[in-house]
C-alpha positions in Angstrom: -29.1 12.3 -71.5 -30.1 8.6 -71.8 -30.4 6.4 -68.7 -28.6 3.1 -68.8 -30.5 0.1 -67.6 -29.7 -3.6 -67.6 -32.5 -5.6 -69.0 -32.9 -9.4 -69.0 -35.2 -10.3 -72.0 -36.8 -13.8 -71.9 -38.0 -14.2 -75.5 -37.7 -16.9 -78.2 -38.3 -14.4 -81.1 -35.4 -12.0 -81.6 -37.5 -9.5 -83.6 -39.9 -9.2 -80.7 -37.0 -8.5 -78.4 -35.6 -5.9 -80.7 -39.1 -4.2 -80.8 -39.0 -3.9 -77.0 -35.5 -2.5 -77.0 -36.5 0.0 -79.7 -39.3 1.3 -77.5 -36.9 1.7 -74.6 -34.4 3.6 -76.7 -37.2 5.8 -78.0 -38.1 6.6 -74.4 -34.6 7.8 -73.6 -33.2 4.6 -72.1 -29.9 3.1 -73.1 -30.6 -0.7 -72.5 -27.9 -3.2 -72.0 -29.5 -6.6 -72.5 -29.2 -10.3 -72.6 -31.8 -12.5 -74.4 -32.5 -16.0 -73.1 -35.2 -18.5 -73.8 -34.9 -21.4 -71.4 -35.0 -22.1 -67.7 -31.3 -22.9 -67.5 -30.2 -19.8 -69.4 -32.5 -17.7 -67.1 -30.8 -19.1 -64.0 -27.3 -18.5 -65.5 -28.1 -14.9 -66.4 -29.5 -14.2 -63.0 -26.3 -15.4 -61.4 -24.0 -13.5 -63.7 -25.0 -9.9 -62.9 -27.6 -7.7 -61.2 -30.5 -6.7 -63.4 -32.8 -3.6 -63.3 -35.6 -5.2 -65.1 -36.9 -8.5 -66.5 -39.2 -8.5 -69.6 -40.6 -12.0 -70.5 -42.8 -13.4 -73.3 -45.6 -15.4 -71.9 -45.8 -18.3 -74.3 -42.6 -19.9 -75.7 -42.2 -23.3 -77.4 -40.4 -25.1 -74.5 -40.8 -22.5 -71.7 -43.5 -20.3 -70.3 -43.5 -16.8 -68.7 -44.9 -18.2 -65.5 -42.0 -20.6 -65.1 -39.6 -17.7 -65.8 -41.5 -15.7 -63.1 -41.1 -18.4 -60.5 -37.3 -18.7 -61.2 -36.9 -14.9 -61.0 -39.0 -14.5 -57.8 -37.0 -17.4 -56.2 -33.9 -15.4 -56.9 -35.1 -11.8 -56.1 -38.6 -11.0 -55.0 -38.2 -7.3 -55.7 -36.8 -7.4 -59.2 -39.4 -5.8 -61.6 -40.9 -8.5 -63.9 -43.2 -7.5 -66.8 -44.9 -10.0 -69.0 -45.2 -9.1 -72.8 -47.2 -11.4 -75.0 -49.7 -11.8 -77.8 -53.3 -12.6 -77.2 -53.9 -14.5 -74.0 -56.9 -15.0 -71.8 -57.8 -12.8 -68.9 -57.5 -15.8 -66.5 -53.8 -16.2 -67.5 -53.1 -12.5 -66.8 -54.7 -12.7 -63.4 -52.6 -15.8 -62.5 -49.5 -14.0 -63.6 -50.2 -11.0 -61.5 -51.0 -13.3 -58.5 -47.7 -15.1 -59.0 -45.7 -11.9 -58.7 -45.6 -10.3 -62.1 -45.5 -6.5 -61.9 -47.5 -5.9 -65.1 -48.9 -7.7 -68.2 -48.7 -6.0 -71.5 -49.9 -7.2 -74.9 -47.5 -7.0 -77.8 -50.0 -5.1 -79.9 -50.3 -2.4 -77.3 -46.7 -1.6 -76.5 -47.5 2.1 -75.8 -48.0 0.9 -72.1 -44.6 -0.6 -72.0 -42.5 2.4 -71.2 -44.9 4.0 -68.6 -45.0 0.6 -66.9 -41.2 0.3 -66.9 -40.9 3.8 -65.6 -43.3 3.0 -62.8 -41.8 -0.3 -61.8 -38.2 1.1 -61.8 -39.4 3.9 -59.5 -41.2 1.5 -57.2 -38.3 -0.9 -57.3 -36.0 1.9 -56.2 -38.5 2.8 -53.4 -38.6 -0.8 -52.3 -34.8 -1.0 -52.4 -34.4 2.1 -50.3 -37.1 1.0 -47.9 -35.5 -2.4 -47.5 -32.1 -0.7 -46.9 -33.7 1.5 -44.2 -35.4 -1.5 -42.7 -32.2 -3.4 -42.7 -30.2 -0.6 -41.2 -32.9 -0.2 -38.6 -32.8 -3.9 -37.8 -29.0 -3.9 -37.6 -29.1 -0.8 -35.4 -31.6 -2.5 -33.1 -29.6 -5.7 -33.0 -26.4 -3.7 -32.2 -28.3 -1.9 -29.4 -29.6 -5.2 -28.0 -26.2 -6.9 -28.2 -24.7 -3.8 -26.5 -27.3 -3.7 -23.8 -26.8 -7.5 -23.2 -23.0 -7.1 -23.1 -22.5 -4.0 -20.9 -21.9 -4.2 -17.2 -24.6 -1.7 -16.3 -28.2 -2.6 -15.6 -30.6 -1.0 -18.1 -34.4 -0.7 -17.7 -36.8 1.2 -19.9 -40.3 2.2 -18.9 -43.4 3.6 -20.6 -44.9 7.0 -19.8 -46.6 5.5 -16.8 -43.4 4.3 -15.2 -44.0 0.6 -16.0 -41.2 -1.6 -17.1 -41.1 -2.5 -20.8 -37.5 -3.7 -21.1 -34.7 -5.1 -18.9 -31.2 -6.2 -19.9 -29.6 -9.3 -18.4 -27.6 -7.3 -15.8 -30.8 -5.6 -14.6 -32.4 -9.1 -14.4 -29.5 -10.5 -12.3 -29.4 -7.6 -9.9 -33.2 -7.1 -9.5 -34.1 -10.8 -9.4 -36.8 -10.3 -12.0 -36.8 -11.7 -15.5 -37.8 -9.4 -18.4 -41.0 -11.4 -18.9 -41.9 -11.2 -15.2 -41.2 -7.5 -14.9 -42.8 -6.3 -18.1 -45.8 -4.1 -17.3 -45.0 -3.8 -13.6 -44.3 -0.5 -11.9 -40.6 0.3 -11.7 -40.9 0.9 -7.9 -41.9 -2.7 -7.5 -39.1 -4.1 -9.7 -36.4 -1.7 -8.4 -37.2 -0.7 -4.8 -34.6 1.8 -3.5 -33.8 2.6 0.2 -31.5 5.0 2.0 -28.5 3.2 3.4 -28.4 5.5 6.5 -32.2 5.6 7.4 -33.3 2.4 5.7 -36.4 4.4 4.5 -37.8 3.9 0.9 -36.6 6.5 -1.7 -38.7 8.0 -4.5 -38.1 6.4 -7.9 -35.8 8.5 -10.1 -37.9 7.4 -13.1 -41.0 9.2 -11.7 -38.9 12.4 -11.2 -37.6 12.1 -14.7 -41.1 11.6 -16.2 -42.3 14.7 -14.3 -39.4 17.0 -15.2 -38.3 15.7 -18.5 -34.7 16.1 -17.3 -32.0 13.6 -16.5 -32.2 12.6 -12.8 -29.3 11.1 -10.8 -29.4 9.3 -7.5 -27.7 10.5 -4.4 -24.8 8.4 -2.9 -25.4 5.7 -0.3 -28.5 4.3 -2.1 -29.3 0.6 -1.7 -31.3 -1.6 -4.0 -33.1 -4.4 -2.2 -34.0 -7.0 -4.8 -36.9 -9.5 -4.7 -34.6 -12.1 -3.0 -33.8 -9.6 -0.2 -30.2 -9.0 -1.4 -28.8 -5.5 -1.1 -26.7 -3.8 -3.7 -25.0 -0.4 -3.6 -25.9 1.3 -6.9 -25.2 4.4 -8.8 -28.2 5.4 -10.9 -29.4 7.9 -13.6 -32.7 8.2 -15.4 -33.0 9.9 -18.7 -36.3 10.8 -20.6 -37.2 9.2 -23.9 -38.9 11.6 -26.3 -41.2 10.7 -29.2 -41.5 12.6 -32.5 -43.8 15.1 -31.0 -41.0 15.9 -28.4 -43.2 14.5 -25.7 -41.8 12.2 -22.9 -42.8 8.7 -23.8 -40.8 6.8 -21.2 -37.6 6.6 -19.3 -34.3 4.7 -19.7 -32.8 3.9 -16.3 -29.1 3.0 -16.2 -27.6 1.7 -12.9 -24.2 0.4 -11.9 -23.5 -2.1 -9.1 -20.8 -0.5 -7.0 -21.2 -2.9 -4.0 -17.6 -4.2 -4.4 -16.1 -0.8 -4.9 -17.9 0.5 -1.7 -16.8 -2.5 0.2 -13.2 -2.0 -0.9 -13.3 1.7 -0.2 -14.6 1.0 3.3 -11.9 -1.6 3.8 -9.2 0.8 2.7 -10.6 3.5 4.9 -10.7 1.0 7.8 -7.1 -0.2 7.2 -6.0 3.4 7.1 -7.3 4.0 10.6 -6.9 0.6 12.3 -4.2 -1.8 13.3 -4.4 -4.9 11.1 -3.4 -7.3 13.9 -5.7 -6.3 16.8 -8.4 -4.4 14.9 -7.9 -1.4 17.2 -7.5 2.1 16.1 -3.9 2.8 14.9 -1.5 5.6 15.8 -2.8 7.9 13.1 -6.4 7.6 14.1 -5.4 7.9 17.8 -3.5 11.2 17.1 -6.6 12.5 15.4 -8.9 11.6 18.3 -6.4 13.1 20.7 -6.3 16.3 18.8 -10.1 16.5 18.9 -10.1 16.0 22.7 -7.5 18.7 23.3 -9.5 21.1 21.1 -12.6 20.3 23.1 -10.9 20.7 26.4 -9.5 24.1 25.3 -12.9 25.4 24.2 -15.2 23.9 26.8 -13.0 23.3 29.8 -14.0 19.6 29.8 -11.5 17.3 31.5 -10.1 14.3 29.6 -7.2 12.0 30.1 -4.6 10.0 28.1 -3.3 6.6 29.3 -0.1 5.2 27.8 0.2 1.4 28.3 3.3 -0.6 27.9 3.4 -4.4 28.5 6.1 -5.6 30.8 6.6 -9.2 29.7 6.0 -9.0 26.0 9.7 -9.5 25.0 9.8 -12.6 27.2 6.8 -14.1 25.3 8.3 -13.2 21.9 11.8 -14.5 22.8 10.5 -17.7 24.4 7.7 -18.7 22.0 8.2 -16.7 18.9 6.4 -13.8 17.1 3.2 -15.8 16.5 2.7 -16.1 20.2 3.5 -12.4 20.7 0.8 -11.6 18.1 -1.7 -13.8 19.8 -1.0 -12.2 23.1 -1.6 -8.8 21.6 -4.9 -9.9 20.1 -6.2 -11.5 23.3 -5.1 -8.6 25.4 -6.8 -6.1 23.1 -10.1 -7.9 23.4 -9.7 -8.0 27.2 -9.1 -4.3 27.4 -12.0 -3.5 25.1 -14.4 -5.4 27.4 -13.2 -3.6 30.6 -13.0 0.0 29.3 -15.8 2.5 29.5 -18.0 2.9 26.4 -16.7 6.4 25.7 -13.1 5.3 25.9 -11.0 5.0 22.8 -8.4 2.3 22.7 -5.6 2.1 20.1 -2.4 0.2 19.5 0.4 2.7 19.2 3.0 0.2 18.1 4.7 -3.0 19.3 3.4 -3.7 22.8 2.2 -0.2 23.4 -1.4 0.9 23.7 -3.1 4.2 24.1 -6.4 5.0 25.8 -8.4 8.3 25.6 -10.8 8.9 28.4 -13.5 11.4 27.5 -15.0 13.6 30.2 -12.9 12.0 32.9 -11.2 13.9 35.7 -7.9 12.8 37.2 -9.5 10.8 40.0 -11.8 8.8 37.7 -9.0 8.4 35.2 -6.7 6.9 37.9 -9.5 4.5 39.0 -9.8 3.3 35.4 -6.0 2.9 35.1 -5.9 0.9 38.3 -8.7 -1.3 37.0 -6.6 -1.9 33.8 -3.6 -2.9 36.1 -5.8 -5.4 37.9 -7.4 -6.8 34.7 -4.1 -7.3 33.0 -2.4 -8.9 36.1 -5.3 -11.3 36.4 -4.9 -12.4 32.8 -2.7 -15.4 32.1 -1.4 -16.1 28.6 -1.1 -19.7 27.5 0.8 -20.9 24.5 1.7 -24.5 23.6 2.0 -25.6 27.2 3.7 -22.5 28.4 1.9 -20.0 30.8 2.9 -16.4 31.3 1.8 -13.8 33.8 1.4 -10.4 32.2 1.6 -7.0 33.7 1.5 -3.4 32.4 3.0 -0.1 33.2 0.8 3.0 32.7 1.5 6.7 32.1 -1.4 9.0 32.8 -1.6 12.6 31.4 -4.6 14.8 32.3 -6.0 16.9 29.4 -7.6 20.0 30.8 -7.6 23.6 29.5 -5.4 25.2 26.9 -1.7 25.1 26.4 -1.1 21.4 25.5 -0.4 19.9 22.1 -1.0 16.3 20.9 2.8 15.7 20.5 3.4 17.0 24.0 0.7 14.9 25.5 2.0 11.8 23.9 5.5 12.6 24.8 4.5 13.3 28.4 2.5 10.0 28.5 5.4 8.1 27.1 7.7 9.5 29.8 5.2 8.8 32.5 5.0 5.2 31.4 8.8 5.0 31.3 9.0 6.3 34.9 6.4 3.7 35.9 8.6 1.0 34.4 11.7 2.4 35.9 10.0 2.5 39.3 9.4 -1.2 39.3 6.7 -1.8 36.7 3.1 -2.9 37.4 2.2 0.7 38.4 0.8 4.1 37.3 2.7 7.3 37.0 0.8 10.5 36.6 2.4 13.3 34.7 2.5 16.7 36.4 3.7 20.0 35.1 7.4 20.5 35.8 8.0 16.7 36.0 11.8 16.3 36.2 11.7 13.0 34.4 9.7 14.5 31.5 12.3 17.3 31.2 15.1 14.7 31.1 13.3 12.6 28.6 12.5 15.6 26.4 16.2 16.5 26.4 17.1 13.0 25.4 14.6 13.1 22.5 16.1 16.3 21.3 19.5 14.6 21.3 18.1 11.8 19.2 17.2 14.2 16.5 20.6 16.0 16.7 22.5 12.7 16.6 20.6 11.6 13.5 21.2 14.9 11.8 24.9 14.9 12.6 25.2 11.4 11.1 23.5 12.6 7.9 25.8 15.6 7.7 29.0 13.8 8.6 29.7 15.8 11.8 31.1 13.0 13.9 34.8 12.9 14.4 37.4 10.5 15.9 39.7 11.4 18.7 42.4 9.3 20.3 44.0 8.9 23.7 47.2 7.2 24.4 47.6 4.0 26.4 51.2 4.0 27.7 53.3 1.2 29.1 54.5 1.8 32.7 57.5 -0.5 32.5 60.4 -0.6 30.0 60.7 1.1 26.7 58.5 0.3 23.7 58.1 1.9 20.3 54.6 0.4 20.0 51.7 2.9 20.0 48.4 2.1 21.5 45.4 4.4 21.4 41.8 4.2 22.5 39.5 5.8 19.8 36.9 8.2 21.1 33.9 9.7 19.3 33.0 13.4 19.3 30.2 15.4 17.8 31.0 18.6 16.0 28.2 21.2 16.2 27.3 23.4 13.2 29.0 26.3 14.9 32.2 24.3 15.2 32.1 23.5 18.9 32.7 20.0 20.1 30.2 18.0 22.1 31.7 15.5 24.6 30.3 11.9 24.4 28.8 12.2 27.9 26.1 14.5 26.6 24.8 12.4 23.7 25.9 8.8 24.4 23.1 8.2 27.0 20.4 9.2 24.5 22.0 7.1 21.8 22.0 4.1 24.2 18.4 4.6 25.3 17.0 5.1 21.8 18.9 2.4 20.0 21.4 4.5 18.1 24.6 3.0 19.4 24.7 0.3 16.9 24.9 2.9 14.1 27.5 4.9 16.0 29.7 1.9 16.7 29.6 0.9 13.1 30.6 4.4 12.1 33.6 4.3 14.4 34.7 0.9 13.2 34.5 1.8 9.5 36.1 5.2 10.1 39.0 3.7 12.1 39.7 1.0 9.6 39.7 3.5 6.7 42.1 5.7 8.7 44.4 2.8 9.3 44.4 2.0 5.6 45.5 5.6 4.9 48.2 5.3 7.6 49.5 2.1 6.2 49.8 3.6 2.7 51.5 6.8 3.7 53.3 5.9 7.0 53.7 2.2 6.9 56.3 2.1 9.8 53.9 4.0 12.1 51.0 1.8 11.0 52.9 -1.4 11.8 53.4 -0.4 15.4 50.0 1.2 16.1 47.1 -0.5 17.8 43.6 0.9 18.0 41.2 0.1 20.8 37.6 0.5 19.7 34.6 0.6 22.1 31.6 -1.6 21.5 28.3 -0.9 23.2 26.0 -3.6 24.7 23.5 -3.0 21.9 26.1 -3.8 19.2 27.2 -6.8 21.2 23.7 -8.3 20.8 23.6 -7.7 17.0 24.1 -11.0 15.3 25.3 -9.2 12.1 28.1 -7.3 13.8 30.7 -10.1 13.4 30.0 -10.2 9.6 30.2 -6.4 9.4 33.6 -6.2 11.2 35.0 -9.0 9.0 33.9 -7.2 5.8 35.4 -4.0 6.9 38.7 -5.7 7.8 38.8 -7.2 4.3 37.9 -4.0 2.6 40.6 -1.9 4.3 43.2 -4.7 4.7 43.6 -4.0 8.4 45.8 -6.5 10.3 43.6 -8.0 13.0 46.5 -7.9 15.5 46.4 -4.1 15.4 42.8 -4.0 16.5 41.5 -4.3 20.1 37.8 -4.1 21.0 36.7 -2.8 24.4 33.5 -3.8 26.1 32.3 -2.7 29.6 32.2 -5.2 32.4 28.5 -4.5 32.9 27.6 -5.1 29.2 29.7 -8.3 29.2 28.2 -9.7 32.4 24.7 -8.9 31.4 25.2 -10.7 28.1 27.7 -13.3 29.2 26.9 -16.0 26.8 26.8 -13.7 23.8 29.9 -11.9 25.0 31.9 -15.0 25.4 31.0 -16.3 22.0 31.6 -13.0 20.3 35.0 -12.5 22.0 36.2 -16.0 21.0 35.0 -15.5 17.4 36.9 -12.2 17.1 40.0 -13.6 18.8 40.0 -16.5 16.4 40.4 -13.9 13.7 43.4 -12.3 15.5 41.8 -9.3 17.2 42.3 -8.5 20.9 39.8 -7.6 23.6 39.8 -5.4 26.7 37.3 -5.5 29.5 36.5 -1.8 30.3 35.6 -0.3 33.6 36.5 -3.5 35.4 35.6 -3.4 39.1 32.5 -1.2 38.7 30.2 -4.1 38.4 29.2 -7.0 40.7 30.9 -10.3 41.0 33.7 -9.2 38.7 36.2 -11.9 39.7 33.6 -14.7 39.4 32.7 -13.8 35.8 36.2 -12.9 34.7 37.3 -16.5 34.1 34.5 -16.9 31.5 35.7 -14.0 29.4 38.9 -14.7 27.3 40.1 -11.1 27.3 43.6 -9.7 26.8 43.4 -6.5 28.9 41.7 -5.5 32.1 41.0 -1.8 32.3 40.7 -0.9 36.0 37.8 1.4 36.6 39.0 5.0 37.0 36.9 5.6 40.1 39.4 3.4 42.1 42.5 4.8 40.3 41.9 8.5 40.7 42.0 8.5 44.6 44.3 5.5 45.2 47.1 7.8 46.4 45.1 9.0 49.3 42.6 6.1 49.8 44.0 2.8 51.0 40.8 0.9 50.1 41.0 2.1 46.4 44.7 1.2 46.3 43.9 -2.3 47.6 41.1 -2.8 45.0 43.5 -1.7 42.2 46.1 -4.1 43.6 43.7 -7.0 43.8 42.4 -6.4 40.2 45.9 -6.2 38.9 47.0 -9.3 40.8 44.0 -11.4 39.6 44.5 -10.2 36.1 48.2 -11.3 36.1 47.3 -14.7 37.6 44.9 -15.2 34.6 47.6 -14.0 32.2 45.7 -10.8 31.5 47.5 -7.4 31.2 46.1 -4.5 33.1 45.4 -0.8 32.1 44.7 1.8 34.7 42.2 4.5 33.7 42.2 8.0 35.1 45.9 8.2 35.6 45.9 11.9 36.0 49.3 12.8 37.6 52.7 11.6 38.3 51.8 10.5 41.9 49.2 8.1 40.6 51.6 6.8 37.9 54.2 6.1 40.6 51.8 4.1 42.7 50.7 2.2 39.6 54.3 1.3 38.8 54.8 0.1 42.4 51.8 -2.2 42.1 53.0 -3.6 38.8 50.2 -2.3 36.6 51.1 -2.7 33.0 49.6 0.4 31.3 48.2 3.7 32.2 45.6 6.0 30.4 44.7 9.4 31.5 45.7 13.1 31.5 48.9 12.2 33.2 50.1 10.4 30.0 48.1 12.0 27.3 44.9 14.0 26.7 42.3 13.1 24.0 43.3 14.6 20.7 42.1 14.7 17.1 43.3 11.9 14.8 46.3 13.4 13.0 46.2 13.4 9.2 49.1 11.2 7.8 52.0 13.6 6.9 52.0 13.1 3.1 48.2 13.6 3.0 48.6 16.8 5.1 51.2 18.2 2.7 48.9 17.4 -0.3 46.1 19.3 1.5 48.3 22.3 2.0 
């Protein structure tokens, strides 16, 4: 099968060109050719297509083979070029070969032509393949260099002695050495590594790799100290470079700067265990340290102690100067405590203005001494803010940690209660928890009620009851009820409010309970209005508000929204507040009462007479009803003093245009005395016991 080749023939004699083509065909080639005979046509032919071979006459009338050779070589230095000519001197043949001709053949000896063409085609193919390989190698090298220059890792290669022979720009930046400076130097000089913990030099991973012929990675916590003295956390691996004989000829070291990642990890770890404001340990870290101390005490019988600190005037600073001042107080006080605590003490901010201190290997006497020192230090501290000066004190609860049988949660609870007792006892003092502490028992019971109240709220186990308030004079079709809250246990039993309300008040749950009562009462009234409109029109509900709700700035908006939602006439709603809560928050109480009365609601002052200076404060509270405290009413039949107090309250109320309601009207004898005194209404077992809110009749029939 013939082999096709493309031949450019530079010849002015057509017969000579045909003779060459004949030789090629006879040798098994199938030549495709173009014949040209001038410089211009040579250039055009070279541009038009690729050629396998150029055969040129040496001497032509207006053009020479040497000129043709120069044109061809300028275009392609590897294209086979064979001169074929008549008689010519040896010096011309030598010049042609020096100028780049591949062979020189006389026309009268064309037997050499085909072997020469075979040889040159083979060599041209070899050159082409070699150049392709060289180009591919060059491109691969360029890609590798560009990659090494672009990646974020440092790369260093060494020879078999461990001396540097290449560094990429990242390696130059981190190490502080340029490639030129580092080349030929020992890797240990260019890349010195030390242990972060011991600060001692570490062996070079490159040397270990050269010895073993295996990939070697660095341990964590390795520092690179560059020539400028800068330190970098790095992750590093060294891999061997093998030559053709499978011998290790060097090492490539790849390392990554993880300084920022390590710094961020440490920061995150620090934030997870520390309070962001004061820099002290946080509650989670404190709990962990406390657990460790308790375990140590159980196993070794070492004595430790827990101090629970609560600032006494923090709220005053916050309310007077704002939260920025409160934050600054906490920071300054934290630094003060750190300076005056033993070295082995652990101080933490547990939340708000509460701090915890763990005293390791400290018996009860030494722990009390430290607590007393804290009292003195804090009392001697004076906080100043924008011209204001505040004296600060602290209450401390102390819990010994010794032996087995105590849990972290119990220790904290006991310390919290001890601190609370210190506050309740007058503040600025220490209370030491002792086993069987009655205050702790009470506090623990209250904490259990907090959980039960929250669970009952989630499960919808609160219910409304009502108790009638009855006029003592004349006949009236109007109905007036005080609404009372009850808690239904999972077993169906009812819990009276006296058992859970104190816990709700102490632990800030009354706001939620009050809002539940308000919304439930308004929703009930809406149903009553729809199904028993005549009854609804003559029914008034009295709803109790706690002192906590009274100080909630959003309560007014909440009540207004509920009134609009359930379309409750404001004249049918009366809110009750205790005298104590009103007097304690007189300004807030007066403003809130006026706002609600402007909407049309009424107000009753509950338990009147139980507080101090009742009459003096009464004129500042625009209420509609006075509810005479039941402690005076229940014994008024037999106790002249109680009867006189009831009479006085009733008289003052009427002078101010306020109607009176007597609580604890338990029997007919009390009711008779109340009528004699002119009290307007009575409430108690003598006129009606608390009862569940009845379902409107049409709804009850639907339920059946």
